[in-house]
N, C-alpha and C positions, 0 to 999 in steps of 0.2 A: 171375481174370487182367484186370485193366484197361489199358488204352492210352489215354496223354493223350496231347493234341497240341500242340507247341509251332511254333515257329520253329527250324528245323537250325542252324545259323551255324559250325558244324565239322563237317565230313564224317566218318564212320568207323561200325564198330556196337563196340558193348564189353559184358560183361558181367559184373555184378561185384555186391557187398554195397551197400547204401545205408551214405553217412554222411548224416544229416539236422545241417545245422548249424543252432544255436534260433539264433532271436533277441532272446531272452533277453539284458538287459543286465547289466553288475555288478552285485553287490548295493552300495546305498549306505550309507554307515557314518551314524552321527550327522549330525545337520541342521546344527547350532549345535557351535561350541568357547567356552570359556572367553577374557575377554579378554587375558589371561597368555598362553593359546596360538598366538592370531593371529598373532605376525610367525613363529612355527617355520611356522604351515600355508602360508602364502605363500613360505618358502626351500623347505618340500616339495613346492609348486606350481614354483617353478622350477627345483628339480633334475628333477620329473618331464617336464615342456617341454626341457631342455637333453637328457636322456637319448631321448625320444622323437623329438625332431628328429633326432639322430645315428641312429637306429636308420631314420627315413624315409631321409636320407641313405643308409646302407648299400644300401637295399632299391632304392631311384632309379638306385644306380652299378649293382648287381649286373642288376637286369635291365636297364637299357643294353647292359653288359655282354652281355649273353642275348643280349639282344631287341632293342637297336640304341635310337639314344640318341631319338628318337621315343616309342618304347614308356615308356621309363625318363620321359619328360616326364610323363607323366599324373602324377606323386607330389609335381610342384614347388608345385600345388595346395596338398596338405595341409603342405606346407614354409611357405609364405606364408601358410596360416591359425595354424600355430606359432607362426610369429615376427611375426603380425599384432600392433601392439604395441596399437590399438586392443581386441581381444581381449583381452589380457594385462592390460590396464585395466579391462576390464568384469572379470576374473576377481578381480583385487585387490580393484576397488571392494565387489563384494560380500560378500569376505569382514574387509573392513575395517567395513564398514557394518552388515553385519548378521552377524559373529560367524559366517558359513557357513565349514564346515570346508572343505580343498581342491577334494575329490572333488566335495561338494555345488555350489560354485560352479560347475565344472567343467561340471558336467550340467544346470546352471539354465542359465547361457550359453551352450552348445553347444544347449540345446535350443530356446533360444529363435530362433537363429540357423537351428537344422534348418527353424522354421515360415516366418521369412521366404523361405527358398531353395523351400521345397514350394509357397506361395501363389504365387512370381512366374509371370508369363506367359511366360516364354523356358523352352522346355523343357532347355536348357542349363544352367538355374541350376536347376532341377529335378532333371534327374538329377545333379547332385552333393551331392544331400543323403547319399546313400550314404559318400559321402566325407567328410561331417565325423559321421558316426556312428564313421565307422570311428575318425578322429581319437579323438572321444569315449571311444571303448574300448581305444584306445592310453593314452591319458593315465589313465584310470582303472587300468587294469592296474599303471601305476607308480604311482598314488597306492596305490592300496590293497593290492598285491603280489601279487596275484588272478594266475595264467600264464593268460595267450593260448593258443586253439586251436591247436598250430602243425600247419597244414595241412600243411608240409614236413617233418615228421618222423613221418608215418604210418607203421606197419609190416608192412599187409597191403592189398592193393589197395580202393579201393572206388570207388565212382562217388557224386558230391558230389550234394546234395541243400538246396537255399534259397530260403529266399525273392528273397537277393539271395547277392551276392558283394562284397566290397569289392575295389580296387584291389591293396589289401597281399594280402589275402587269395590273389589267382588270379596275384597275382605269383611269391608263395611254392611253389605248386604243382610237385609232384613227378612229372611225365608215369610215370615207372615204378611207381607208387601210383595215380595218381588217374587211372582210366580212363576216364573220362567225368564229364559236368556240365550236370544239368537245374535251374534256376531258375526261377521266378513269373516275375521281371522281366525289361528288358532288351529290347533289340531287336539286329540285325543293326550297328551302331556302339556298340554300350554296349561299356566295357572288358575286359566279359569276355569278351564276343565276339571282339574285339580280341584278347586274349592268349589265348586257348584257342585261334583257329585259327592264330596264330605257334605254337605249341605243337605242334598238330597233334592235340589230343586233342576227342575227341568233344562236342559240346556242343548243348544244346538251350534255348532261353530263351522265354519267355513261356508255360512248361507253368501256365493259372491250377490253385489249389488242390491242387500237387503237394508242399507239406509239411505240408498235412491227412491226405495220402493216404500219402504212405509211413511207415513209422517204420525207424530205423537197425536195421539187419540184414536187409533185407528184400534180396531177388534183385531186380535191378534191370535190363534191355537197354534200352539207351540207342541210338536208329538216328539218328547225326547227319543225313543225307541227308535223312531223310521229315521229320524231325522230331518222332517218334515217341517215347514211351517206356513202356516195360509193365511194369507192376509186376506181381508176384508171378505170373510166368511160369509155364506148365504145364513138364513135364521135355523134351515135344517143340522146343516152341517156345525152350527154352533149350540143346537140343542143337543146333538150327537155326543159333543166333545165336553159338556156338560152334567152329561147324563155319565159318560164314561170318567173324568171325574170322580164325582160323587161315589161313582160304584168303587173306583179305584179304593176310594178311602175306608169306604164301609168296610170292603172286602180285603183290606191290610188290618184293620180291627179284627177284624173274624179269626185271621190268621194266626195271631197272637196267641191265641191258644192252643196251638198245635207246638207250641217252640219246647215243652219238656214231652213230649209223645215222639216215639220210633217211627224214621224211613224206613218202614217197615212192609212191604206188599199184602194182599191179601194173604197170600201162601207160603207170609212166615220167613220172605228173603230179607234181610238190613243192606238196608243201601249207604252206607255211609257217608254223610254229607259235609264237605268240609267250607273252608271259606280261603276266600281272597283279600290279602289287603296287603296295603303301601304303608301305612300305616299305625305306631303300637297303639294307639287311642281307639281306631278301628278295631281290634280286637274283641272290646266289649260288646259294641254293637253286634258283632259276628256273634257272638254269646248269648246276646239278647233275641236273635232270629233263630237261636235253636243249631249252632253249628256245633260239631264234635271236635273241632279242634281249627288249625291252619294248614291245609294242603297245600298253599302258596302267598310264601309271604316275600314279595318284591323289594330289592335291596337297595333300587336306582337312587332310590330319592335322598338316600342320606348323600349323594354327590351334586344333585341335579335340585337340590335345597340350599346347597353353601357355594360359599365363595371360594374356600377351600377344599382340598382333600379331610377328608372325616380321618382322624385318627384312628387305632384299633380303641380305645379307649371310647370312641363317640359311638361305632359299631357298638361295642360290648353292651353301651349303657340302651342302646335302641334294640337288643335281642333279648338282653335280661327284663326289660320292662315286660317286651310280649309275654315272655315264659311264664316270667310274676302275674302277671291277665291272666293267662291262661290257665292255671292253680291243676298242674298236671296233665292239660290237653296236649297231645300232640301239636308238634310246628314244622312245618317243611319249610325250612331258608334256602331260595332261589341265588343262586350265587350272581355276581354283577352280572346281567344282561345291559349293558352301556353302549353305546356305535348306533347306527342306525340315525332313525329319531331322537336320540337320546343320547346328546353330548352336552360336554362338561369343560371345560377352560381347564383346569388342571393338569388335563389327560394329553394337552394339545396334540390332539387328532387330525391328522392330517385332510385338507377336503380329499371324497374319492368320489366317482362319478355315479356309483352304483352304491353309496352306504349299507342299503341292507343285504346285497350279496357280496361286502367287503367284508375287513377287521371288526369283527365288533361281537358281544355276550364273553362265549368260553375263548375264542381265539384271541379277542383282546386281553382276556387276562392271563391267558399263558405266555401272552408276548411282553408283558406287567408283572412279572411275579410278585418285584414286592409287595406290590397292590393288591395282590391278588392274596395272597400270605398275611399282608393284614388284615383282611377280610377272616380268612381261614380260619385264624388265632385268634379273632375275637368269635366264633362261632364255637368255636370248638370249648374256649374259654368259659359261655355259655350254656354250655351241655350238660354242666353238674347242676343245673340249676331244675330240670324238667325234662319234658321229651323232645329233645332237638333233633330235628336229620339235618341233612343238605343236600339241595339237590342240585344237577350240574344244569344249564340251558344250552339247547345250539350244541347239541352234541350232533358230529354231521361223520365221522369217523373213530374206528376203533380205539386209533393212535390217539386222539385227542383227549378220548376218557382212561383211557390208563395214564396220558401224561397231569388229567386233571388231579387222577388218585396218589401220580406218585408227588406231586405236589402237596396236597394234602399228607401225606405220608409222613415227608421231610417235614413238614409244620409241627405234626406230631411228635416228631423229633427231637425240634426245637425246645418243644415247650418240656418235654420231660427233662431234655439235661438243664433244663431253666427252674424246674422242680415245680412246672403251673399243672395242678389240678384239670383234667377232661375226660370225658365219655370215652375211653379208649375202644369203646362198641359202638359207637354212635353209628347210626345206621345211612347208607352213602344210594342217593340214588339219582337219573338224568332223565333230561326231559325228550320225550320222542316228539321232534315239530319238524321236521325235515323228510321230503322221501327216501331218503337215502338210509334212515334208519328202518323208518317203517317199512321199509318194503323187505328187509331181514334183520329182522329185531330183534333174533333169534340171540346173538354171542353179544348183544350192550344187554340185554336180560339177564342174561347167565353173571355179568360181570359185575352188577348192581345188587342192592337187596331193594329196591322196589323203582318203577318206572312211571313216569306221568306221560300223558298225552298232552300237550300243548295245543287245543284245535285252531287258535285265534292263525300261528303261524304254519300249520300245517295246513291250515285251507289255505292259506297266503299262497304257501309256494309250492303247491301242488297243483291251485290251478291258476299260479302268476299273476294273481288279482291284489292290486296293494288296496288292504281293506281301508287304509283313508282317505282313500283317493275317490270325492263324492263319482265323479264324472265313470266309474266304475262299479263303486259299490256294489250294485243289483249283479254284477256276477258273483261277488263273494258267497257263498253258502256250503254247511254244512250237509246238506242234502245232495250233493255231488255225488254220484257213487262212487267215484274213485275213494273221492274222502271216506265213506262210510268203509268200502274195501280193506283203505291200512286200518281204519280203528280197528277191523273185527281181525284182522292179520297181528295185530301189536296182541288182543285181548288173547287170543288163542295163544299165539306164544309166551305171554305171561301165565298163563293158566297152567300149560305143558312144564313150563318151568317152578311152577307154586309161586310164584312171584307176583304181587298184589299190581294192578295196572289200573293206576286212576287219571280221569281225566279233566284237566282244568282250563278253563277258558268258557266264551260267550254262548257257546253252545251248548256246556250243559247246565247251564242257567236257565236255557231255552226253551219251558215246558214242551213244545210242539217236537222235541227230541227225546224227552226221560224216556216214552215207552224204547224207542231204538234204541239207546244206550244201555238202557236196561235188557232187551232182549238180545242185544251183543253180548252181554254178560257180564258190562262193568259193574260194581258194586262198590266203585269209591268217587264222589264228585266232589271238585274244588271248586266252587263259584262263587260270587259277588255276594255278599250276608243278604243283601237287600233280594234275595231271589229264593233264596234257602223256602222258606217258609212256603211258596205256592211250588218247588220242586216235592216238596213233603209232603203236601196237601195230594197230589196227582200217585207218588207212590202207593200213598195207604190207601188207593182206589184201584189200585190195577193189584194181576197176578204175573208171575214171569211167565205163565205158559202164555199169557193173552200177548203180553210183549215181544216175547219169542216169535210167534205168529204175525207180528208187527213186523217186526225185525228182519223176517224171511219173507214177506213181502217185498219190501225195497229192496233188497238184493234179486229181484226178479226186474226190476225197471231202470229204463235208461236214463231217465230226463230226470233233471232238480225238482221242475217243477210241478211233476207228477209225484216224484217221492213226498214234496213239499205237502202237496194236495192230498197225499195220504197220512200223510204222521199230524196233518193239520184237523184231519176228519176223525182220524183216530182218540187225537187228544180231543177233541169236544164231545166224541160220543161216553169218553169216561170221566170229562171235568167239562160240562156243558153249559158252566157257571162262568168260564174264565173268562178274565176280560180282554183280553187280546182280540175276541172275536167283533168285539165295538172298536177296538183299531183299526183290522181291516175294514170295518163299515167305514168308518172314517174315512180312509183313506182313497175307500172305492168312490164315496159322494165325491172329496178332493180332485181326484180325477178327471169325474166326468164332468165337473164341472170348468 
């Protein structure tokens, strides 16, 4: 039994046989044809392009209906390339000048394109190589008549194993048959991660060597929460995993009864549970899970899902759809957090040796104020339709906050001159996610209507740990004493200024931290929708006094693992049926093996 470590991008546990998807390309026929056959090859090429384009349009429309337009937009690149006049001329020229067969012309041209993208300095373009290979396979299947593997037509449950999955393959997944996904490449913002999370399929990416370690038919356990893949597990581990998967399903069904119940402690303290989303269609899921609003609407995918910069109307349409679906509940729209691992070609960002410490997020927006104002105008226009709030991310100093607010003020004046309505009393806040603001939060809180602690980046920057790097993932923890003290400092400053302090990020959605966060004084958490019922159930089983005792105990400890043990023990004390006990047990068995 082997346990492979990757990066968990969609939580859950599943057990099934592996289906390894080979990267072998379709075999190419004869490289050249007779001169008399050239016209026929060109005609065959045009038919293949037309058929492939129609197939991609249908896939895009189907994905848009099921997962939202933003997710479906990932196929716009495919359509653009399939109908790119320059690329089509390249195909035709190779057939005319070299007498290449249509399939070999496609193979040669797209391999040259793939090399250009692979060698590009921008990570966004490098990540598009898999899209080019997807287009190549689609065209070659039309030209050769070979059948492509249809993942959407599986007849038995499987866990997909691959070096990578193309957008087409991921979008065609049947979640009743595909129980999990494990791939060698990718990160938290890859196409596979986005769609797997939307479908609720457990997924682990960045698993080095898994294609060589696993054969089709092998029994696999995938743990999307811990980022672990167990290959050829022993019977005891299989039984544990299956019990866990069954309990997850049963427990999720039981939690549905809490949807309309308040997240209120036994001694009467109300905790506001909000949801984090990336796409408008996720609002419905958030409300079904009992969210009282959207505490973090990430807007980057308006850029990452399109080949062209979104217009003001594109922004406006997305924001008003969210507001409409919320029907009066609040939405906090975070302004663009592009840069670092979220690159986009239309901004022409220069390569940086350390992009996470470079021109990203609010820094990028302040350096590109025309782009920034496009988004701000759309947010302001949408504000007349409901409770819309603006939140600036990655603020590191007071000058950045004041500059961002000045750009917002200028945008308001522009709308005034044009006679366009907006909520001139819109609430404006910021994220506290770097040590410089967490160490001295008072001036930022005084200058904001509200603040939200971004736990993911706060942990990353405080501990100097890349949370997406599997080699140091074990060092990434919200239980570090320094992180806990920074959260307490921000919360106390907010209370002194009578300003609301919320926390968004994975820490807020982890039941192990619930008592700690409530005990530190936090009363608003914004988390992944699927985690809301579990957190609500735990909150309803504790008192604030009990939570404060737990928080005080943690503040006396000096080591993260001691704090984690304490928090886990306290969580089990009040929530003995929490299924993550079984996850810990499963991981224990796997490590011993």
